C-alpha positions in Angstrom: -3.6 -33.8 -37.3 -1.8 -31.5 -34.9 -3.8 -28.6 -33.5 -3.2 -25.3 -35.2 -1.3 -22.6 -33.2 -3.5 -20.0 -31.6 -3.2 -16.9 -29.4 -3.3 -18.0 -25.8 -3.4 -14.5 -24.4 -2.4 -10.9 -25.0 -0.6 -9.2 -22.1 -1.5 -5.5 -21.7 0.5 -3.3 -19.3 -1.7 -0.9 -17.4 -0.8 1.7 -14.7 -4.0 1.1 -12.6 -5.4 -2.5 -12.4 -8.7 -1.5 -10.9 -9.4 1.1 -13.7 -8.4 -1.4 -16.4 -10.6 -4.2 -14.9 -13.6 -1.8 -14.7 -13.2 -1.0 -18.5 -13.0 -4.7 -19.5 -15.8 -5.7 -17.1 -18.2 -2.8 -17.5 -17.7 -1.9 -21.1 -16.8 -5.2 -22.7 -18.6 -7.5 -20.4 -15.6 -9.7 -19.5 -15.4 -11.4 -16.2 -12.0 -11.0 -14.4 -10.3 -14.0 -12.8 -8.7 -13.7 -9.4 -5.5 -11.6 -9.3 -2.1 -13.3 -9.2 1.3 -11.7 -8.4 4.5 -12.6 -10.3 7.6 -10.8 -11.5 6.8 -7.6 -9.7 3.3 -7.3 -11.2 -0.3 -7.9 -10.4 -1.8 -10.0 -13.2 -5.5 -10.4 -13.9 -6.8 -12.6 -16.7 -10.0 -12.1 -18.5 -11.4 -14.8 -20.8 -11.9 -13.3 -24.3 -13.4 -15.9 -26.7 -10.8 -18.7 -27.1 -8.1 -16.5 -25.8 -7.5 -14.2 -22.8 -6.6 -10.7 -22.1 -3.9 -10.5 -19.3 -3.8 -7.2 -17.5 -0.3 -6.4 -16.0 0.1 -3.7 -13.4 3.3 -2.9 -11.6 3.8 -3.8 -8.0 7.5 -2.9 -7.8 8.7 0.5 -9.0 11.8 -1.2 -10.6 10.0 -4.3 -12.0 9.6 -5.1 -15.7 6.1 -3.8 -16.0 6.9 -0.5 -14.3 9.9 -0.1 -16.6 7.8 -0.9 -19.7 5.2 1.7 -18.7 7.9 4.3 -18.0 9.4 3.7 -21.4 6.4 3.1 -23.6 3.2 3.9 -21.6 0.2 1.6 -21.4 -0.4 -0.9 -24.1 0.4 -4.4 -25.5 3.3 -5.9 -23.6 3.4 -9.4 -25.2 1.5 -11.9 -27.2 1.5 -15.6 -26.0 1.0 -18.3 -28.6 -0.2 -21.8 -27.8 1.4 -24.6 -29.9 1.1 -28.3 -29.9 4.9 -29.0 -29.9 6.9 -26.3 -28.3 10.3 -27.7 -29.1 9.5 -28.0 -32.8 7.9 -24.5 -32.9 11.0 -23.0 -31.3 13.4 -24.8 -33.7 11.3 -23.5 -36.7 11.3 -20.0 -35.3 15.1 -20.0 -34.6 15.7 -21.3 -38.1 13.5 -18.6 -39.7 15.0 -15.9 -37.6 18.5 -16.9 -38.6 17.5 -16.9 -42.3 15.8 -13.5 -42.0 18.6 -12.0 -39.9 16.2 -10.5 -37.4 16.2 -10.7 -33.6 13.1 -12.0 -31.8 13.7 -12.9 -28.1 12.1 -16.1 -27.0 12.2 -16.2 -23.3 9.5 -18.0 -21.4 8.2 -21.6 -21.5 5.1 -22.7 -19.8 3.4 -26.1 -20.3 -0.4 -26.3 -20.0 -2.9 -29.1 -20.3 -3.6 -29.7 -24.0 -0.6 -27.9 -25.3 2.5 -25.9 -24.7 3.1 -22.2 -24.9 6.0 -19.9 -25.7 6.0 -16.2 -25.4 7.8 -13.8 -27.7 8.9 -11.0 -25.4 7.1 -7.7 -25.9 9.7 -4.9 -26.0 
């Protein structure tokens, strides 16, 4: 039997990475992983049960996280799902979206050990 889909991580846009890390570490007891830089942002993952919280702070004033914060303020930027078969999941999503006549951007593919992920863009 194929593994059930699950939430891989929730991306949260924050204006100050140090302040956000302090909250998750000191209040919730989560241990931050080393910071990474990508797409004009500093990214810090914090294991949260079987999923992760991914803090996203802008490094570039015109990058996607800076634009998100300017438009919407701090908060959930995206939810990343882990599925066993990415191509089948995307095909099923596209079919359902066409039937429902709604727009859901599917924009990023990453493959990980034990499964594949796709991210529905948080906008």
